[in-house]
OpenMM code with the backbone's topology and positions (N, CA, C; nanometers):
from openmm import Vec3, app, unit

residues = "MET ALA GLU VAL ILE LEU ARG LYS ASP VAL VAL ASP LEU GLY ASN ALA GLY GLU LEU VAL ASN VAL ARG PRO GLY TYR ALA ARG ASN TYR LEU ILE PRO GLN GLY LEU ALA LEU LEU ALA THR GLU GLY ASN ARG ARG ARG PHE GLU GLU GLU ARG ARG GLN ILE GLU GLN SER THR GLU ARG ASP ARG ALA HIS ALA ARG GLU LEU ALA ALA ARG ILE GLY GLU GLN SER LEU LYS PHE ALA VAL ARG ALA GLY ASP GLU GLY ARG LEU PHE GLY SER VAL THR SER ALA ASP ILE ALA GLU GLN LEU ALA GLU ALA GLY ILE GLU VAL ASP ARG ARG LEU ILE ARG LEU GLU GLU PRO ILE LYS GLU LEU GLY VAL TYR ASP VAL PRO VAL ARG LEU HIS THR ASP ILE GLN PRO GLU VAL LYS VAL TRP VAL VAL ALA GLU GLU".split()
positions = [
    Vec3(8.0834, 16.5802, 8.6968),
    Vec3(8.0612, 16.6255, 8.5513),
    Vec3(7.9836, 16.7619, 8.5715),
    Vec3(8.0232, 16.8298, 8.4778),
    Vec3(7.9462, 16.9648, 8.4528),
    Vec3(7.8543, 16.9556, 8.3467),
    Vec3(7.7428, 17.0155, 8.3502),
    Vec3(7.6430, 17.0252, 8.2491),
    Vec3(7.6583, 17.1525, 8.1633),
    Vec3(7.6673, 17.1417, 8.0397),
    Vec3(7.6967, 17.2718, 7.9627),
    Vec3(7.5975, 17.2742, 7.8527),
    Vec3(7.5718, 17.3807, 7.7805),
    Vec3(7.5047, 17.4017, 7.6571),
    Vec3(7.6045, 17.4454, 7.5636),
    Vec3(7.6060, 17.3787, 7.4457),
    Vec3(7.7059, 17.4047, 7.3506),
    Vec3(7.6562, 17.5266, 7.2603),
    Vec3(7.7340, 17.6231, 7.2336),
    Vec3(7.6983, 17.7401, 7.1519),
    Vec3(7.7362, 17.7121, 7.0110),
    Vec3(7.8388, 17.6281, 6.9839),
    Vec3(7.8743, 17.6007, 6.8622),
    Vec3(7.9201, 17.4535, 6.8514),
    Vec3(7.9210, 17.4060, 6.7344),
    Vec3(7.9459, 17.2580, 6.7170),
    Vec3(8.0893, 17.2286, 6.7609),
    Vec3(8.1053, 17.1183, 6.8354),
    Vec3(8.2363, 17.0754, 6.8849),
    Vec3(8.2649, 16.9412, 6.8369),
    Vec3(8.3700, 16.9338, 6.7692),
    Vec3(8.4028, 16.7792, 6.7075),
    Vec3(8.4026, 16.6844, 6.8248),
    Vec3(8.3560, 16.5793, 6.8132),
    Vec3(8.3606, 16.4550, 6.8992),
    Vec3(8.2835, 16.4972, 7.0350),
    Vec3(8.2013, 16.5969, 7.0528),
    Vec3(8.1189, 16.6192, 7.1653),
    Vec3(7.9879, 16.6491, 7.1225),
    Vec3(7.9481, 16.7385, 7.0322),
    Vec3(7.8005, 16.7582, 7.0088),
    Vec3(7.7864, 16.8730, 6.9249),
    Vec3(7.6611, 16.9000, 6.8835),
    Vec3(7.6263, 17.0221, 6.8032),
    Vec3(7.5772, 17.1249, 6.8790),
    Vec3(7.5725, 17.2381, 6.8125),
    Vec3(7.5276, 17.3784, 6.8778),
    Vec3(7.3799, 17.3385, 6.9314),
    Vec3(7.3679, 17.3901, 7.0520),
    Vec3(7.2260, 17.3839, 7.1205),
    Vec3(7.2156, 17.2530, 7.1996),
    Vec3(7.3047, 17.1667, 7.2022),
    Vec3(7.2833, 17.0464, 7.2706),
    Vec3(7.3296, 17.0635, 7.4353),
    Vec3(7.2653, 16.9833, 7.5182),
    Vec3(7.3108, 16.9869, 7.6629),
    Vec3(7.3903, 16.8702, 7.6657),
    Vec3(7.5142, 16.8757, 7.7159),
    Vec3(7.6042, 16.7752, 7.7367),
    Vec3(7.6810, 16.7695, 7.8705),
    Vec3(7.7263, 16.6528, 7.9165),
    Vec3(7.8084, 16.6450, 8.0377),
    Vec3(7.9582, 16.6342, 7.9969),
    Vec3(8.0308, 16.7168, 8.0721),
    Vec3(8.1799, 16.7136, 8.0398),
    Vec3(8.2444, 16.7277, 8.1786),
    Vec3(8.3770, 16.7022, 8.1810),
    Vec3(8.4470, 16.7140, 8.3059),
    Vec3(8.4601, 16.8701, 8.3336),
    Vec3(8.4533, 16.9038, 8.4710),
    Vec3(8.4542, 17.0459, 8.4916),
    Vec3(8.5711, 17.1134, 8.4549),
    Vec3(8.6936, 17.0550, 8.4486),
    Vec3(8.8068, 17.1182, 8.4161),
    Vec3(8.8009, 17.1669, 8.2608),
    Vec3(8.7464, 17.0618, 8.1706),
    Vec3(8.7177, 17.0981, 8.0344),
    Vec3(8.6272, 17.1959, 8.0055),
    Vec3(8.5186, 17.2230, 8.0959),
    Vec3(8.4322, 17.3157, 8.0651),
    Vec3(8.4948, 17.4359, 8.1167),
    Vec3(8.5410, 17.4606, 8.2223),
    Vec3(8.6024, 17.5751, 8.2900),
    Vec3(8.7266, 17.6323, 8.2117),
    Vec3(8.8153, 17.5383, 8.1702),
    Vec3(8.9340, 17.5796, 8.1073),
    Vec3(8.9430, 17.6047, 7.9479),
    Vec3(8.8417, 17.5340, 7.8948),
    Vec3(8.8467, 17.5372, 7.7434),
    Vec3(8.7113, 17.5768, 7.6788),
    Vec3(8.5998, 17.5182, 7.7049),
    Vec3(8.4835, 17.5316, 7.6338),
    Vec3(8.4306, 17.6747, 7.6649),
    Vec3(8.4239, 17.7191, 7.7958),
    Vec3(8.3596, 17.8471, 7.8361),
    Vec3(8.4460, 17.9619, 7.8022),
    Vec3(8.5750, 17.9600, 7.8267),
    Vec3(8.6657, 18.0758, 7.7673),
    Vec3(8.6674, 18.0911, 7.6250),
    Vec3(8.6519, 17.9812, 7.5427),
    Vec3(8.6536, 17.9907, 7.3992),
    Vec3(8.5263, 18.0272, 7.3447),
    Vec3(8.4231, 18.0473, 7.4257),
    Vec3(8.2920, 18.0745, 7.3791),
    Vec3(8.2178, 17.9673, 7.3159),
    Vec3(8.2529, 17.8502, 7.3442),
    Vec3(8.1950, 17.7363, 7.2720),
    Vec3(8.0704, 17.6732, 7.3658),
    Vec3(8.0795, 17.7137, 7.4814),
    Vec3(7.9524, 17.6491, 7.5736),
    Vec3(7.9271, 17.7478, 7.6722),
    Vec3(7.8158, 17.7336, 7.7455),
    Vec3(7.7692, 17.8015, 7.8616),
    Vec3(7.7401, 17.7029, 7.9676),
    Vec3(7.7459, 17.7272, 8.0991),
    Vec3(7.7067, 17.6413, 8.2043),
    Vec3(7.5655, 17.6484, 8.1913),
    Vec3(7.5101, 17.5201, 8.2328),
    Vec3(7.3631, 17.4924, 8.2119),
    Vec3(7.2862, 17.5371, 8.3356),
    Vec3(7.2980, 17.6729, 8.3637),
    Vec3(7.2068, 17.7183, 8.4673),
    Vec3(7.0750, 17.7678, 8.4132),
    Vec3(6.9733, 17.7784, 8.5024),
    Vec3(6.8439, 17.8155, 8.4662),
    Vec3(6.8498, 17.9414, 8.3802),
    Vec3(6.9170, 18.0492, 8.4293),
    Vec3(6.9242, 18.1724, 8.3519),
    Vec3(6.9876, 18.1658, 8.2233),
    Vec3(7.0920, 18.0751, 8.2151),
    Vec3(7.1667, 18.0536, 8.0788),
    Vec3(7.0747, 17.9801, 7.9871),
    Vec3(6.9934, 17.8873, 8.0521),
    Vec3(6.9114, 17.8153, 7.9607),
    Vec3(6.7985, 17.8942, 7.8916),
    Vec3(6.7410, 17.9999, 7.9677),
    Vec3(6.6449, 18.0813, 7.9216),
    Vec3(6.7225, 18.1801, 7.8164),
    Vec3(6.8287, 18.2377, 7.8496),
    Vec3(6.9009, 18.3110, 7.7475),
    Vec3(6.9418, 18.2397, 7.6242),
    Vec3(6.9807, 18.1150, 7.6416),
    Vec3(7.0180, 18.0413, 7.5165),
    Vec3(6.9000, 18.0238, 7.4302),
    Vec3(6.7865, 17.9882, 7.4900),
    Vec3(6.6620, 17.9624, 7.3939),
    Vec3(6.6520, 18.0882, 7.3011),
    Vec3(6.6783, 18.2079, 7.3391),
    Vec3(6.6779, 18.3258, 7.2428),
    Vec3(6.7844, 18.2996, 7.1372),
    Vec3(6.8925, 18.2610, 7.1743),
    Vec3(7.0170, 18.2549, 7.0786),
    Vec3(6.9828, 18.1355, 6.9767),
    Vec3(6.9168, 18.0362, 7.0327),
    Vec3(6.9087, 17.9133, 6.9507),
    Vec3(6.8615, 17.9295, 6.8219),
    Vec3(6.7642, 18.0079, 6.8058),
    Vec3(6.6984, 18.0342, 6.6722),
    Vec3(6.8018, 18.0912, 6.5792),
    Vec3(6.8816, 18.1935, 6.6219),
    Vec3(6.9867, 18.2455, 6.5378),
    Vec3(7.0908, 18.1527, 6.5051),
    Vec3(7.1351, 18.0665, 6.6030),
    Vec3(7.2390, 17.9610, 6.5875),
    Vec3(7.1937, 17.8613, 6.4693),
    Vec3(7.0653, 17.8226, 6.4801),
    Vec3(7.0230, 17.7232, 6.3867),
    Vec3(7.0207, 17.7868, 6.2432),
    Vec3(6.9838, 17.9086, 6.2425),
    Vec3(6.9882, 17.9640, 6.0893),
    Vec3(7.1352, 17.9841, 6.0524),
    Vec3(7.2167, 18.0249, 6.1334),
    Vec3(7.3646, 18.0263, 6.1014),
    Vec3(7.4149, 17.8926, 6.0610),
    Vec3(7.3773, 17.7764, 6.1409),
    Vec3(7.4281, 17.6443, 6.1197),
    Vec3(7.3762, 17.5982, 5.9598),
    Vec3(7.2349, 17.6395, 5.9519),
    Vec3(7.1844, 17.5831, 5.8090),
    Vec3(7.2636, 17.6587, 5.7035),
    Vec3(7.2864, 17.7856, 5.7060),
    Vec3(7.3610, 17.8666, 5.6149),
    Vec3(7.5025, 17.8020, 5.5928),
    Vec3(7.5677, 17.7629, 5.6970),
    Vec3(7.7067, 17.6878, 5.6946),
    Vec3(7.6894, 17.5608, 5.6213),
    Vec3(7.5816, 17.4843, 5.6642),
    Vec3(7.5621, 17.3498, 5.5936),
    Vec3(7.5449, 17.3675, 5.4513),
    Vec3(7.4600, 17.4622, 5.4084),
    Vec3(7.4413, 17.4838, 5.2624),
    Vec3(7.5629, 17.5251, 5.1993),
    Vec3(7.6374, 17.6162, 5.2491),
    Vec3(7.7674, 17.6397, 5.1944),
    Vec3(7.8579, 17.5297, 5.1780),
    Vec3(7.8662, 17.4490, 5.2902),
    Vec3(7.9565, 17.3322, 5.2794),
    Vec3(7.9137, 17.2334, 5.1785),
    Vec3(7.7651, 17.2073, 5.1579),
    Vec3(7.7324, 17.1265, 5.0566),
    Vec3(7.7606, 17.1672, 4.9124),
    Vec3(7.7635, 17.3001, 4.8987),
    Vec3(7.7978, 17.3523, 4.7768),
    Vec3(7.9429, 17.3299, 4.7477),
    Vec3(8.0290, 17.3702, 4.8500),
    Vec3(8.1731, 17.3530, 4.8365),
    Vec3(8.2095, 17.2051, 4.8246),
    Vec3(8.1315, 17.1124, 4.8857),
    Vec3(8.1646, 16.9738, 4.8720),
    Vec3(8.1368, 16.9318, 4.7388),
    Vec3(8.0453, 16.9800, 4.6668),
    Vec3(8.0189, 16.9316, 4.5155),
    Vec3(8.1309, 16.9782, 4.4323),
    Vec3(8.1873, 17.0985, 4.4627),
    Vec3(8.2831, 17.1487, 4.3870),
    Vec3(8.4219, 17.0699, 4.4161),
    Vec3(8.4299, 17.0268, 4.5382),
    Vec3(8.5627, 16.9663, 4.5764),
    Vec3(8.5629, 16.8166, 4.5039),
    Vec3(8.4338, 16.7570, 4.5204),
    Vec3(8.4198, 16.6328, 4.4734),
    Vec3(8.4449, 16.6121, 4.3258),
    Vec3(8.4481, 16.7214, 4.2516),
    Vec3(8.4717, 16.7233, 4.1191),
    Vec3(8.6272, 16.7418, 4.0682),
    Vec3(8.6891, 16.7796, 4.1816),
    Vec3(8.8367, 16.8094, 4.1505),
    Vec3(8.9252, 16.6881, 4.1589),
    Vec3(9.0328, 16.6952, 4.0602),
    Vec3(9.1290, 16.5973, 4.0711),
    Vec3(9.2512, 16.6704, 4.0498),
    Vec3(9.3393, 16.6658, 4.1622),
    Vec3(9.4627, 16.7312, 4.1652),
    Vec3(9.5869, 16.6652, 4.1324),
    Vec3(9.6761, 16.7106, 4.0541),
    Vec3(9.7879, 16.6422, 4.0120),
    Vec3(9.9179, 16.7094, 4.0562),
    Vec3(10.0064, 16.6300, 4.1256),
    Vec3(10.1413, 16.6718, 4.1602),
    Vec3(10.2474, 16.6084, 4.0843),
    Vec3(10.3202, 16.6841, 4.0075),
    Vec3(10.4482, 16.6290, 3.9517),
    Vec3(10.5641, 16.6480, 4.0457),
    Vec3(10.6193, 16.5421, 4.0891),
    Vec3(10.7137, 16.5588, 4.1998),
    Vec3(10.8396, 16.4771, 4.1576),
    Vec3(10.9641, 16.5160, 4.2141),
    Vec3(11.0903, 16.4228, 4.1948),
    Vec3(11.0788, 16.2963, 4.2818),
    Vec3(11.0982, 16.1798, 4.2167),
    Vec3(11.0876, 16.0631, 4.3030),
    Vec3(11.2074, 15.9689, 4.2656),
    Vec3(11.2362, 15.8842, 4.3577),
    Vec3(11.3355, 15.7844, 4.3445),
    Vec3(11.2821, 15.6715, 4.2538),
    Vec3(11.3695, 15.5780, 4.2433),
    Vec3(11.3376, 15.4583, 4.1480),
    Vec3(11.2257, 15.3702, 4.2059),
    Vec3(11.2112, 15.3671, 4.3335),
    Vec3(11.1075, 15.2881, 4.3912),
    Vec3(10.9841, 15.3511, 4.4301),
    Vec3(10.9684, 15.4757, 4.3651),
    Vec3(10.8467, 15.5530, 4.3851),
    Vec3(10.8338, 15.6292, 4.5078),
    Vec3(10.9481, 15.6400, 4.5907),
    Vec3(10.9540, 15.7306, 4.6964),
    Vec3(10.9871, 15.8578, 4.6633),
    Vec3(10.9201, 15.9703, 4.7369),
    Vec3(10.9283, 16.1012, 4.6942),
    Vec3(11.0530, 16.1632, 4.7542),
    Vec3(11.1185, 16.2614, 4.6884),
    Vec3(11.2199, 16.3559, 4.7567),
    Vec3(11.1396, 16.4584, 4.8189),
    Vec3(11.0892, 16.4570, 4.9338),
    Vec3(11.0142, 16.5519, 4.9899),
    Vec3(10.8657, 16.4791, 5.0178),
    Vec3(10.7644, 16.5692, 5.0120),
    Vec3(10.6301, 16.5079, 5.0387),
    Vec3(10.5317, 16.6076, 4.9838),
    Vec3(10.4015, 16.5512, 4.9824),
    Vec3(10.2893, 16.6399, 4.9394),
    Vec3(10.1934, 16.6583, 5.0558),
    Vec3(10.1856, 16.7764, 5.1147),
    Vec3(10.1345, 16.7994, 5.2465),
    Vec3(9.9846, 16.8617, 5.2235),
    Vec3(9.9122, 16.8820, 5.3424),
    Vec3(9.7803, 16.9438, 5.3189),
    Vec3(9.7809, 17.0906, 5.2887),
    Vec3(9.9007, 17.1527, 5.3029),
    Vec3(9.9267, 17.2851, 5.2551),
    Vec3(9.9292, 17.2851, 5.1160),
    Vec3(10.0088, 17.1897, 5.0516),
    Vec3(10.0027, 17.1786, 4.9009),
    Vec3(9.8754, 17.1499, 4.8526),
    Vec3(9.8035, 17.0773, 4.9021),
    Vec3(9.6620, 17.0419, 4.8444),
    Vec3(9.5758, 17.1733, 4.8687),
    Vec3(9.5798, 17.2351, 4.9741),
    Vec3(9.5087, 17.3657, 4.9863),
    Vec3(9.5389, 17.4572, 4.8798),
    Vec3(9.6609, 17.4683, 4.8442),
    Vec3(9.7209, 17.5630, 4.7625),
    Vec3(9.6628, 17.5522, 4.6228),
    Vec3(9.6719, 17.4136, 4.5806),
    Vec3(9.6170, 17.3767, 4.4548),
    Vec3(9.4725, 17.4086, 4.4362),
    Vec3(9.3889, 17.3777, 4.5379),
    Vec3(9.2586, 17.4008, 4.5432),
    Vec3(9.2192, 17.5448, 4.5389),
    Vec3(9.3075, 17.6313, 4.5987),
    Vec3(9.2812, 17.7678, 4.6012),
    Vec3(9.3182, 17.8183, 4.4550),
    Vec3(9.4162, 17.7589, 4.3830),
    Vec3(9.4416, 17.7877, 4.2394),
    Vec3(9.3101, 17.7652, 4.1575),
    Vec3(9.2385, 17.6567, 4.2010),
    Vec3(9.1105, 17.6145, 4.1314),
    Vec3(8.9955, 17.6920, 4.1659),
    Vec3(9.0140, 17.7891, 4.2586),
    Vec3(8.9081, 17.8850, 4.3085),
    Vec3(8.8337, 17.8304, 4.4116),
    Vec3(8.8846, 17.7262, 4.4911),
    Vec3(8.8089, 17.6717, 4.6097),
    Vec3(8.9018, 17.7037, 4.7300),
    Vec3(8.8485, 17.8052, 4.8297),
    Vec3(8.9207, 17.8367, 4.9376),
    Vec3(8.8974, 17.7377, 5.0523),
    Vec3(8.9992, 17.6526, 5.1039),
    Vec3(8.9896, 17.5581, 5.2072),
    Vec3(9.1046, 17.5808, 5.3023),
    Vec3(9.0728, 17.6069, 5.4194),
    Vec3(9.1857, 17.5920, 5.5188),
    Vec3(9.2562, 17.4674, 5.5259),
    Vec3(9.3818, 17.4665, 5.5234),
    Vec3(9.4666, 17.3564, 5.5165),
    Vec3(9.4418, 17.2438, 5.6365),
    Vec3(9.3876, 17.3102, 5.7476),
    Vec3(9.3681, 17.2252, 5.8779),
    Vec3(9.2414, 17.1332, 5.8463),
    Vec3(9.1486, 17.1710, 5.7544),
    Vec3(9.0342, 17.0975, 5.7318),
    Vec3(9.0720, 16.9845, 5.6399),
    Vec3(9.1788, 16.9703, 5.5758),
    Vec3(9.2145, 16.8594, 5.4999),
    Vec3(9.2688, 16.7383, 5.5804),
    Vec3(9.2061, 16.6348, 5.5828),
    Vec3(9.2360, 16.5274, 5.6821),
    Vec3(9.3326, 16.4268, 5.6114),
    Vec3(9.4597, 16.4749, 5.6214),
    Vec3(9.5683, 16.3941, 5.5595),
    Vec3(9.6437, 16.3460, 5.6837),
    Vec3(9.6423, 16.2168, 5.7186),
    Vec3(9.7136, 16.1484, 5.8415),
    Vec3(9.8416, 16.1915, 5.8505),
    Vec3(9.9216, 16.1736, 5.7523),
    Vec3(10.0603, 16.2117, 5.7334),
    Vec3(10.0722, 16.2396, 5.5944),
    Vec3(10.1886, 16.3415, 5.5673),
    Vec3(10.2133, 16.3702, 5.4306),
    Vec3(10.2405, 16.2552, 5.3401),
    Vec3(10.1954, 16.2837, 5.2081),
    Vec3(10.2043, 16.1590, 5.1071),
    Vec3(10.3633, 16.1734, 5.0641),
    Vec3(10.4208, 16.0450, 5.0817),
    Vec3(10.5463, 16.0387, 5.0437),
    Vec3(10.5914, 15.9237, 4.9390),
    Vec3(10.4767, 15.8733, 4.8682),
    Vec3(10.4955, 15.7821, 4.7675),
    Vec3(10.4173, 15.8204, 4.6426),
    Vec3(10.4601, 15.7715, 4.5100),
    Vec3(10.3710, 15.8096, 4.4143),
    Vec3(10.2336, 15.7174, 4.4151),
    Vec3(10.1436, 15.7741, 4.3613),
    Vec3(10.0082, 15.6958, 4.3554),
    Vec3(9.8863, 15.7920, 4.3475),
    Vec3(9.7763, 15.7275, 4.3709),
    Vec3(9.6449, 15.8091, 4.3660),
    Vec3(9.5847, 15.7968, 4.5031),
    Vec3(9.5468, 15.9178, 4.5613),
    Vec3(9.4986, 15.9079, 4.7027),
    Vec3(9.3567, 15.9776, 4.6851),
    Vec3(9.2591, 15.9378, 4.7760),
    Vec3(9.1441, 15.9948, 4.8102),
    Vec3(9.1646, 16.0676, 4.9375),
    Vec3(9.1651, 16.2078, 4.9430),
    Vec3(9.1919, 16.2640, 5.0657),
    Vec3(9.0653, 16.3417, 5.1068),
    Vec3(9.0149, 16.3034, 5.2400),
    Vec3(8.9045, 16.3683, 5.2798),
    Vec3(8.9116, 16.5215, 5.3346),
    Vec3(8.8173, 16.6084, 5.3121),
    Vec3(8.8235, 16.7385, 5.3485),
    Vec3(8.7092, 16.7626, 5.4415),
    Vec3(8.7320, 16.7869, 5.5704),
    Vec3(8.6098, 16.8090, 5.6626),
    Vec3(8.5596, 16.9448, 5.6607),
    Vec3(8.4547, 16.9689, 5.5797),
    Vec3(8.3842, 17.1063, 5.5741),
    Vec3(8.2919, 17.1349, 5.6885),
    Vec3(8.2184, 17.0303, 5.7379),
    Vec3(8.1202, 17.0360, 5.8382),
    Vec3(8.1230, 16.9220, 5.9134),
    Vec3(8.0609, 16.9075, 6.0203),
    Vec3(8.0481, 16.7937, 6.1002),
    Vec3(8.0117, 16.6670, 6.0231),
    Vec3(7.9152, 16.7036, 5.9391),
    Vec3(7.8709, 16.5786, 5.8715),
    Vec3(7.8856, 16.5735, 5.7201),
    Vec3(7.9695, 16.6665, 5.6785),
    Vec3(7.9990, 16.6990, 5.5285),
    Vec3(8.1465, 16.6676, 5.5048),
    Vec3(8.1807, 16.5725, 5.4536),
    Vec3(8.3257, 16.5257, 5.4307),
    Vec3(8.3526, 16.4771, 5.2948),
    Vec3(8.3734, 16.5599, 5.1813),
    Vec3(8.4052, 16.5158, 5.0423),
    Vec3(8.5348, 16.4635, 5.0467),
    Vec3(8.5640, 16.4001, 4.9292),
    Vec3(8.7055, 16.3644, 4.9107),
    Vec3(8.7620, 16.4174, 4.7720),
    Vec3(8.8839, 16.4657, 4.7885),
    Vec3(8.9374, 16.5090, 4.6671),
    Vec3(9.0474, 16.4089, 4.6261),
    Vec3(9.0554, 16.3894, 4.4840),
    Vec3(9.1404, 16.2849, 4.4363),
    Vec3(9.2833, 16.3553, 4.4034),
    Vec3(9.3727, 16.2941, 4.4616),
    Vec3(9.5215, 16.3568, 4.4447),
    Vec3(9.6056, 16.2513, 4.3815),
    Vec3(9.6442, 16.2926, 4.2539),
    Vec3(9.7502, 16.2058, 4.1856),
    Vec3(9.8844, 16.2701, 4.2058),
    Vec3(9.9722, 16.1713, 4.2570),
    Vec3(10.1040, 16.2153, 4.2788),
    Vec3(10.1859, 16.1232, 4.1672),
    Vec3(10.2571, 16.1945, 4.0776),
    Vec3(10.3135, 16.1299, 3.9483),
    Vec3(10.4532, 16.1804, 3.9537),
    Vec3(10.5551, 16.0986, 3.8865),
    Vec3(10.6732, 16.1382, 3.8860),
    Vec3(10.7057, 16.2533, 3.7856),
    Vec3(10.7965, 16.3325, 3.8223),
    Vec3(10.8253, 16.4487, 3.7319),
    Vec3(10.8879, 16.4081, 3.6019),
    Vec3(10.8806, 16.4655, 3.5023),
    Vec3(10.9276, 16.4234, 3.3682),
    Vec3(11.0618, 16.5110, 3.3410),
] * unit.nanometer
topology = app.Topology()
chain = topology.addChain("A")
for resn in residues:
    res = topology.addResidue(resn, chain)
    for name in ("N", "CA", "C"):
        topology.addAtom(name, app.Element.getBySymbol(name[0]), res)
């Protein structure tokens, strides 16, 4: 196992500033080249202590922005009028890109990859779709999929 210091939050691994153990290949081939981590040598630990304060301030700003965005997203109710068959099956689907586009029209810019839609919506109904804004902030947007008139 390789011991690394995380420079940024990594989903399912840890938050910025944490010391974690990972497989050497994961550290060498992904975390370090992407700038997400440093090897936990004595020199890097000292250097990172100086960066930690800046990272904590940046993380707190990001959290505050995510909380503000989460409040706005939680108030949203998106409506998609789509063509559907007799049994409620859609001709096509509603995807995370469609949801991101409607949020943008409402003045909320969210990357489609942050919208946690397991698979595209293919049936009429009401769905609560989570949006992962930060590691611990995940509001839900209500999506109404109704038949086109």
